[in-house]
C-alpha atoms as one frame of an Amber mdcrd trajectory, in Angstrom:
protein
-100.962-197.051-101.041 -99.518-198.107 -97.754-101.277-196.578 -94.318 -99.140
-195.890 -91.861-100.598-196.412 -87.881 -99.325-193.939 -85.098 -98.261-195.835
 -82.448 -99.785-193.675 -79.909-103.602-194.589 -79.147-106.240-192.690 -78.725
-106.313-193.295 -74.636-103.239-192.700 -74.062-103.842-189.465 -76.250-106.983
-188.103 -73.459-104.058-189.815 -70.888-101.671-187.428 -71.203-103.676-184.302
 -72.518-105.569-184.431 -69.027-102.141-184.916 -66.916-100.976-181.882 -68.735
-104.319-179.881 -67.900-104.086-180.471 -64.337-100.496-179.695 -64.066-101.745
-176.647 -66.024-104.651-175.078 -63.183-102.157-177.155 -60.063 -99.458-174.344
 -61.197-102.147-171.416 -62.208-103.717-171.533 -58.757-100.267-172.832 -56.952
 -98.253-169.416 -56.743-101.625-167.797 -54.593-101.054-170.624 -51.789 -98.446
-169.072 -50.151 -98.513-170.141 -46.280 -97.526-167.080 -43.729 -95.611-167.551
 -41.084 -97.776-166.782 -37.479 -95.484-164.926 -34.737 -95.329-166.585 -31.390
 -97.502-165.689 -28.562 -96.606-164.038 -25.968 -97.494-166.225 -23.369 -99.931
-163.711 -20.781-100.272-163.464 -17.703-102.521-165.989 -15.495-105.285-163.972
 -13.664-105.258-163.646  -9.718-108.704-164.365  -9.758-109.328-167.312 -11.180
-111.400-167.296 -14.968-108.684-166.842 -18.184-110.424-166.644 -21.129-109.637
-164.528 -23.611-110.257-163.494 -26.922-107.848-164.311 -29.403-107.175-164.436
 -32.583-107.451-168.570 -33.424-110.845-168.226 -31.118-112.155-165.529 -33.486
-110.705-167.086 -36.735-113.502-170.092 -34.804-116.441-167.997 -34.778-115.669
-166.748 -38.279-115.750-170.395 -39.486-118.728-171.356 -37.235-121.017-168.786
 -39.112-124.061-169.600 -40.849
C-alpha cells in the first residue's frame, strides 16, 4: 500500500482559513460603512460686538464624545 501525502501543510491550511475568515468579516462590515459628504459650511457674518462663539455641529459632536 502506498500512502499519498498532501502537499498542503496544516499551517498553510489554517493560515488560509484565517485569511478567508478575515476577508468574510471585512466584507460583512464594509457595506455598512458609508462615508457621507458633509455640506459646505455657510460662512456666518462676524458679530459686531466681539464674541463669536457659536454652538456649531462639530462642537456639539465633540461634546457628545466627551460624555461619560
